[in-house]
C-alpha positions in Angstrom: 19.9 11.0 12.8 23.4 10.1 12.3 25.0 10.3 9.1 28.5 8.4 7.7 31.4 10.4 8.0 32.5 10.4 4.2 35.3 13.0 5.1 37.9 13.5 7.6 38.2 16.3 9.7 34.5 16.2 9.9 33.3 18.6 12.7 29.6 17.9 13.0 28.9 13.7 14.4 25.8 14.0 11.4 24.4 16.6 9.4 21.4 16.8 11.7 23.3 18.3 14.0 23.3 21.4 12.2 19.6 21.1 11.9 19.4 21.2 15.8 21.7 23.8 16.1 19.3 26.0 13.5 16.3 24.5 15.3 17.4 25.8 19.0 19.1 29.3 17.6 15.8 30.5 15.9 13.2 29.1 18.5 10.2 31.0 18.5 10.1 33.3 21.5 14.0 33.5 21.9 15.3 36.8 22.1 18.2 37.8 19.7 20.5 38.0 22.8 19.5 34.7 23.3 20.2 32.9 20.2 23.9 35.1 20.2 24.5 32.7 23.0 25.2 29.8 20.4 28.8 30.7 20.5 32.2 28.6 19.9 31.9 28.0 23.6 28.2 26.5 23.7 28.5 24.6 20.3 32.3 23.9 19.4 31.4 21.5 16.7 29.2 23.9 15.1 31.6 26.4 15.5 34.4 24.7 13.8 32.0 23.7 11.1 31.1 27.5 10.3 35.1 28.0 10.6 35.6 25.9 7.6 32.6 27.3 5.7 33.6 30.9 5.9 37.1 30.5 5.3 36.5 28.2 2.2 33.2 29.9 0.8 35.1 31.7 -1.8 33.5 33.5 -5.2 36.1 31.0 -7.1 34.7 28.1 -5.3 31.0 28.7 -5.6 31.7 29.4 -9.6 33.4 26.5 -9.7 31.2 24.3 -8.1 27.9 26.1 -9.7 29.8 24.8 -12.8 30.2 21.5 -11.7 27.0 20.4 -10.2 24.4 23.1 -11.9 24.9 21.4 -15.4 23.1 18.4 -13.8 25.4 15.4 -14.8 25.1 13.0 -12.2 22.5 10.8 -14.2 18.9 10.4 -13.7 16.8 9.3 -11.0 13.0 9.2 -10.0 12.3 11.3 -6.5 12.3 8.0 -4.9 15.3 6.8 -6.1 16.8 9.9 -5.2 15.5 9.9 -1.5 17.0 6.0 -1.1 20.2 7.2 -2.6 20.2 9.6 0.3 19.4 6.8 2.7 22.9 5.4 2.2 24.2 8.4 4.4 22.8 6.8 7.5 25.0 5.1 9.7 23.3 1.7 10.4 25.3 1.4 13.7 23.5 4.7 15.1 21.6 3.6 18.2 19.8 6.5 19.0 17.4 6.8 16.0 15.7 4.2 13.5 14.4 7.0 11.4 15.6 6.9 7.6 16.2 10.2 5.4 12.9 9.4 3.6 11.3 9.2 7.2 12.5 12.6 8.0 11.3 14.4 4.7 8.0 12.6 5.2 7.9 14.1 8.5 8.3 17.6 6.9 5.8 16.8 4.0 2.9 15.5 6.1 3.1 18.0 8.5 2.3 20.4 5.4 0.0 18.4 4.2 -2.0 17.8 8.0 -2.2 22.1 7.7 -3.9 21.8 4.4 -0.9 23.2 2.7 -1.1 23.6 -1.4 -0.1 20.4 -2.9 2.9 21.8 -4.4 4.2 23.1 -1.1 4.1 19.7 0.4 6.1 18.4 -2.6 8.4 20.8 -1.8 8.6 19.9 1.5 9.6 16.0 0.7 12.2 17.1 -1.6 14.2 20.1 0.0 16.9 18.1 1.4 17.3 16.0 -1.5 20.6 18.2 -2.3 22.1 16.8 0.7 23.4 13.8 -1.6 26.5 16.3 -2.4 28.0 14.7 0.5 27.9 11.0 -1.4 29.5 12.8 -4.4 32.2 13.5 -2.3 31.4 17.2 -0.9 32.6 18.2 2.6 30.1 18.9 5.3 31.1 22.5 5.0 30.0 22.4 1.5 26.6 21.1 1.9 24.7 22.9 4.7 25.0 25.6 6.8 23.5 29.2 6.6 23.5 30.5 3.1 24.7 33.9 2.3 25.5 36.0 -0.9 29.4 35.8 -2.3 31.4 38.4 -3.9 30.1 41.6 -1.5 30.6 42.6 1.9 29.2 40.3 4.4 26.7 41.0 6.7 27.2 40.9 10.5 24.0 38.7 10.6 25.7 35.7 9.2 26.5 33.5 12.3 30.2 33.3 13.4 31.2 36.2 11.1 34.5 36.5 12.7 35.2 33.5 10.9 35.4 35.2 7.5 38.9 36.9 8.6 40.8 34.3 7.0 38.8 33.8 3.8 40.7 35.3 0.8 38.1 37.4 -0.8 38.8 39.8 2.1 41.8 40.9 0.1 39.7 41.8 -2.9 38.7 45.0 -2.6 35.4 45.0 -4.8 34.1 42.0 -2.7 34.1 44.2 0.4 31.9 46.6 -0.8 28.2 46.7 -0.1 26.9 45.9 -3.4 30.2 44.0 -4.6 29.8 42.6 -7.9 26.0 43.1 -8.3 23.7 46.3 -8.9 21.3 47.5 -6.2 17.8 45.6 -6.0 19.5 43.1 -8.6 17.1 40.3 -7.4 18.1 37.4 -5.0 17.9 35.2 -8.3 21.1 37.1 -9.8 23.1 36.6 -6.8 25.3 34.1 -6.1 24.7 32.2 -3.1 27.1 30.5 -1.0 27.1 26.6 -2.4 25.1 24.3 -0.7 22.1 21.8 -0.9 19.5 24.6 -1.3 21.2 25.9 -4.6 21.6 22.5 -6.1 17.9 21.1 -5.2 16.7 24.5 -6.6 18.6 23.9 -9.8 17.2 20.2 -10.3 13.5 21.6 -9.7 14.0 24.5 -11.9 11.9 23.4 -15.0 9.1 22.1 -13.0 7.9 24.2 -10.0 6.6 27.7 -9.6 8.5 30.4 -8.1 7.3 30.3 -4.5 8.6 26.9 -4.4 11.8 27.5 -6.1 12.4 30.3 -3.4 11.6 27.9 -0.5 14.3 25.4 -2.0 16.8 28.4 -2.6 16.8 30.4 0.2 15.3 28.2 2.9 19.0 28.3 4.8 19.6 32.2 4.0 18.7 33.0 7.4 20.4 36.5 7.5 17.9 37.8 5.1 14.4 36.2 6.1 15.5 36.1 9.5 17.3 39.4 10.1 16.3 41.5 6.9 19.8 41.4 5.8 20.7 42.2 2.1 17.6 43.8 1.1 19.5 46.3 -0.9 19.9 43.3 -3.2 16.3 42.5 -3.0 13.9 43.4 -5.9 9.8 43.6 -5.5 9.7 39.7 -6.1 11.8 39.0 -3.6 9.5 40.4 -1.1 6.7 39.1 -2.2 8.3 36.0 -2.0 9.5 36.5 1.4 6.3 35.3 3.4 6.6 32.0 1.6 9.8 31.1 2.5 9.3 32.0 6.1 6.1 29.8 6.1 8.2 26.9 4.9 11.0 27.4 7.3 8.3 26.6 10.2 7.6 23.4 9.0 11.7 23.0 8.0 12.5 23.5 12.0 10.3 22.1 13.9 8.5 19.3 12.2 11.1 16.9 13.6 10.1 14.6 16.2 6.5 14.5 14.7 5.1 10.8 14.7 7.0 8.2 12.3 5.3 8.4 9.3 4.5 4.7 7.8 6.3 4.7 4.2 4.3 1.9 3.1 0.8 3.6 3.7 1.9 7.0 2.2 3.6 5.5 -0.9 0.5 5.9 -3.0 -0.3 9.3 -2.5 3.3 10.3 -2.9 3.6 8.4 -6.1 0.6 10.7 -7.1 2.1 13.9 -5.9 5.3 13.2 -7.7 3.8 12.5 -10.4 1.7 15.8 -10.8 4.6 17.9 -10.8 8.0 15.9 -12.2 8.4 13.1 -15.0 9.2 9.9 -13.8 13.0 11.0 -13.4 14.9 13.7 -13.4 18.6 15.1 -14.2 20.6 15.6 -10.7 
């Protein structure tokens, strides 16, 4: 789905370009050597996106964005209102798709429902990308999507395009370049500052209402160095390891539900009205 350009110098034509990159890079059955072929030559727009992300995602930046957005001061919206707000990212002139953002969300949640996943997981599937409304608040692409990773400690080589960290100012902070950095061993991922983006934001919105399994899916579904490569286990505790199976279960739908049958929103609305009412109040702070 093509999405409106809200900033100059946006390397991705639309945010779905990042999703498509992920689906190709982590396609089941591919070997690590095969997905590592996704380099700057093969995907120049994505490479430029990650260059901006890796050079700018500092501890100072993350803490500032957490303070700005995790206080949830962007007003009250229902789930449907938030989804309609996200729909304004769509470029209506795009000739390649007629799917709305709501229909994309429903593709994920409906795939879960068809597989008889728990209702709380179906709800999670619907809301997981609503944090991309950060673009509508004026955030650049590199601060909204992308693989996530801890800040304040040494960067793993399992982060995609790790070479782009060379120009990140945190490279000059000695403590941030140690294995544990500002953290304690096995401190737990809930105590780690992750690179800022739509994952952490939507998890904060839903934090008062959802179970831990759901919040882990939301907060860590883009933390591919951890759940695909096993990186940063030294920061994890037993809870993180027990939640890993749920994140992995979620990601098969996040990556591979696109292209499924176009959902009929009007036919599904009553089911989702009931589902939303089961887990959250009529409006939530964003």
